[in-house]
Backbone bond lengths (Angstrom), bond angles and torsions (degrees), N, CA, C in turn:
res aa  C-N    CA-C-N  psi(-1)  N-CA   C-N-CA  omega(-1)  CA-C   N-CA-C  phi
1 M - - - 1.428 - - 1.512 113.29 -
2 P 1.256 121.53 136.02 1.504 122.40 -174.72 1.535 112.86 -64.87
3 D 1.294 121.85 -33.67 1.428 123.08 175.02 1.527 121.40 -72.58
4 Y 1.384 118.45 -16.34 1.365 130.81 -166.39 1.540 110.93 -124.48
5 E 1.393 114.06 152.19 1.510 112.75 166.65 1.491 107.04 -148.85
6 L 1.492 112.21 143.20 1.418 116.50 178.87 1.592 109.51 -72.54
7 I 1.268 114.47 139.21 1.556 113.64 -172.39 1.537 106.88 -113.61
8 C 1.209 123.50 -9.79 1.487 120.19 170.35 1.464 108.53 -153.82
9 P 1.385 114.05 166.41 1.561 115.48 -178.71 1.499 109.92 -67.25
10 V 1.317 113.59 153.94 1.458 122.00 -172.22 1.542 104.96 -83.51
11 N 1.343 113.69 126.66 1.474 121.38 -176.02 1.576 110.27 -112.79
12 L 1.208 121.02 111.96 1.445 130.64 -173.79 1.554 105.79 50.23
13 N 1.305 124.28 -106.70 1.469 120.81 -176.00 1.521 116.02 -113.05
14 I 1.451 116.64 11.92 1.389 114.72 -179.29 1.551 111.24 -99.88
15 V 1.255 116.04 129.42 1.458 122.86 173.40 1.499 112.99 -111.34
16 L 1.398 110.58 121.37 1.449 117.64 -176.36 1.486 106.16 -117.21
17 F 1.466 110.04 124.80 1.492 115.15 -174.83 1.561 106.49 -150.20
18 K 1.267 114.94 172.14 1.503 121.99 -178.99 1.400 114.01 -130.70
19 A 1.250 116.33 152.79 1.558 122.76 173.45 1.593 103.74 -89.63
20 K 1.278 117.08 125.47 1.484 119.57 -177.53 1.555 112.80 -67.27
21 A 1.316 117.86 -19.49 1.430 118.40 -175.80 1.575 110.41 -91.87
22 V 1.380 118.42 -4.99 1.451 123.48 -177.61 1.510 113.21 -102.81
23 L 1.420 106.50 122.82 1.482 113.55 -172.65 1.587 110.49 -109.37
24 T 1.308 114.98 -23.02 1.497 119.50 -170.85 1.387 112.11 -114.80
25 D 1.447 121.45 161.33 1.499 124.09 171.09 1.492 109.93 -58.88
26 A 1.334 115.74 -49.57 1.515 120.70 -174.86 1.504 110.78 -57.40
27 D 1.360 115.77 -46.08 1.406 117.78 178.38 1.530 114.32 -65.52
28 N 1.279 116.15 -34.21 1.452 125.71 178.39 1.619 106.92 -61.92
29 K 1.313 113.72 -46.66 1.409 121.65 -178.27 1.552 109.65 -64.30
30 S 1.354 114.80 -39.86 1.577 119.78 178.82 1.494 105.84 -65.18
31 L 1.354 116.19 -50.29 1.574 114.62 179.21 1.454 112.27 -55.76
32 V 1.290 127.09 -38.36 1.386 131.50 177.91 1.440 109.09 -58.71
33 A 1.314 115.41 -45.83 1.452 119.38 -176.72 1.503 109.86 -63.77
34 H 1.291 118.41 -40.61 1.439 125.66 178.36 1.360 109.69 -60.94
35 I 1.297 120.06 -50.62 1.566 126.96 179.72 1.547 110.56 -55.94
36 N 1.391 112.11 -56.04 1.479 117.61 -177.20 1.507 112.98 -64.58
37 K 1.228 119.48 -21.62 1.443 127.27 178.23 1.526 112.97 -68.77
38 T 1.321 115.62 -19.60 1.466 121.89 175.01 1.588 111.87 -68.82
39 G 1.313 114.25 -22.88 1.429 117.59 -176.99 1.463 117.28 75.80
40 K 1.411 116.84 6.97 1.484 119.36 -169.16 1.458 111.55 -97.75
41 I 1.421 110.55 -33.54 1.509 118.16 -179.42 1.616 105.27 -141.53
42 F 1.276 116.58 171.28 1.431 122.90 170.93 1.491 109.29 -131.19
43 I 1.399 122.50 118.51 1.384 123.38 174.18 1.498 107.67 -119.96
44 T 1.360 112.34 173.28 1.439 119.44 -175.90 1.681 107.96 -129.04
45 P 1.320 117.05 143.60 1.403 115.70 169.31 1.525 114.52 -77.97
46 T 1.323 117.05 148.46 1.447 121.18 179.82 1.467 104.06 -151.15
47 K 1.423 113.40 -175.58 1.502 116.65 170.82 1.524 106.50 -128.57
48 Y 1.259 116.20 153.77 1.488 121.68 -177.67 1.620 102.32 -142.92
49 A 1.227 113.51 122.18 1.476 121.11 -174.74 1.535 112.02 47.08
50 G 1.269 115.01 49.11 1.518 124.22 -178.41 1.381 117.97 66.58
51 Q 1.416 121.03 6.13 1.472 122.05 177.27 1.494 114.05 -110.23
52 P 1.284 121.62 151.79 1.450 125.32 177.09 1.641 108.82 -56.92
53 A 1.291 111.34 138.69 1.462 117.92 -179.90 1.562 106.16 -144.54
54 L 1.307 106.12 172.57 1.487 115.80 179.59 1.601 107.16 -127.50
55 R 1.371 111.99 147.77 1.472 112.79 -175.98 1.475 109.64 -137.68
56 V 1.340 116.04 136.97 1.499 119.96 175.17 1.541 107.15 -132.79
57 A 1.245 114.19 143.81 1.492 120.88 -177.47 1.539 103.82 -124.54
58 V 1.306 111.63 116.72 1.453 120.40 179.11 1.490 107.65 -95.89
59 C 1.320 116.78 111.71 1.417 113.14 -169.36 1.632 108.34 -143.38
60 N 1.262 120.47 17.77 1.432 121.07 170.54 1.450 111.97 -94.17
61 W 1.246 112.49 128.71 1.507 117.95 -177.95 1.452 111.89 -64.28
62 M 1.334 125.56 -13.21 1.480 128.74 179.57 1.380 108.73 -88.09
63 T 1.422 126.05 -8.26 1.540 126.74 -167.50 1.578 102.36 -77.90
64 T 1.302 111.93 133.65 1.484 120.54 174.27 1.498 109.48 -135.74
65 I 1.259 116.26 152.29 1.509 124.68 -178.43 1.588 109.98 -59.44
66 E 1.350 111.19 -42.66 1.379 119.45 -175.18 1.619 112.87 -60.53
67 D 1.368 111.94 -40.30 1.488 120.14 -169.05 1.544 107.00 -95.42
68 D 1.254 119.95 -34.88 1.491 123.64 -164.15 1.537 117.31 -107.12
69 L 1.336 115.55 -30.75 1.435 121.28 -177.72 1.607 111.90 -54.72
70 A 1.274 112.39 -47.98 1.399 117.13 178.63 1.581 114.11 -59.95
71 A 1.266 115.12 -39.65 1.436 119.56 176.45 1.604 112.35 -65.13
72 V 1.302 118.32 -35.50 1.461 127.64 172.98 1.544 106.18 -58.86
73 F 1.308 117.82 -57.28 1.363 122.23 -174.88 1.533 111.29 -60.82
74 E 1.363 113.72 -43.41 1.430 116.62 179.80 1.619 111.86 -62.16
75 A 1.287 114.63 -42.88 1.467 118.40 178.92 1.508 111.05 -65.51
76 L 1.338 118.83 -38.15 1.475 114.29 178.99 1.547 112.41 -74.17
77 S 1.339 117.71 -27.35 1.475 120.89 175.91 1.487 108.73 -72.75
78 E 1.291 122.16 -47.67 1.397 121.87 176.24 1.553 116.99 -62.26
79 G 1.202 114.48 -39.54 1.415 126.83 175.92 1.551 111.20 -56.25
80 M 1.314 113.65 -52.70 1.512 123.79 178.90 1.557 107.55 -63.71
81 A 1.333 117.75 -46.20 1.370 120.28 -178.58 1.608 113.18 -57.90
82 S 1.332 113.65 -44.57 1.360 123.65 -175.19 1.587 106.38 -72.48
83 Y 1.307 120.19 -36.84 1.399 123.96 177.81 1.602 109.53 -61.46
84 L 1.274 112.87 -52.58 1.459 122.52 -172.76 1.634 106.67 -64.94
85 K 1.402 114.54 -37.39 1.394 112.67 -178.95 1.519 113.89 -75.21
86 S 1.373 116.72 -17.35 1.466 122.62 -178.33 1.467 107.14 -77.10
87 G 1.324 119.59 -12.49 1.606 120.59 -179.99 1.479 111.85 78.62
88 K 1.471 114.07 18.72 1.486 113.06 -175.71 1.474 111.43 -89.91
89 A 1.283 122.52 -0.27 1.438 126.45 -170.72 1.531 106.26 -76.96
90 S 1.332 115.92 144.46 1.449 122.56 -178.72 1.579 112.23 -65.83
């Protein structure tokens, strides 16, 4: 996705990535709120190498790429659009 980048290898079920437009912890938390508000996925803010990051843990045995990846992409896109529209970007 153009707005996000993976920042370390995926270990087990934890995916750690960042939003390219987010530079501060406060903005990262705001973006997380916008993404979670979609109700499609739940992510948490974190830090990696001292920089704001996003974390998602995929741990439901019923999760499949075919059924769920589109919903993840949709939530990340909607969350970013809502975040940028809110004027909260640095």
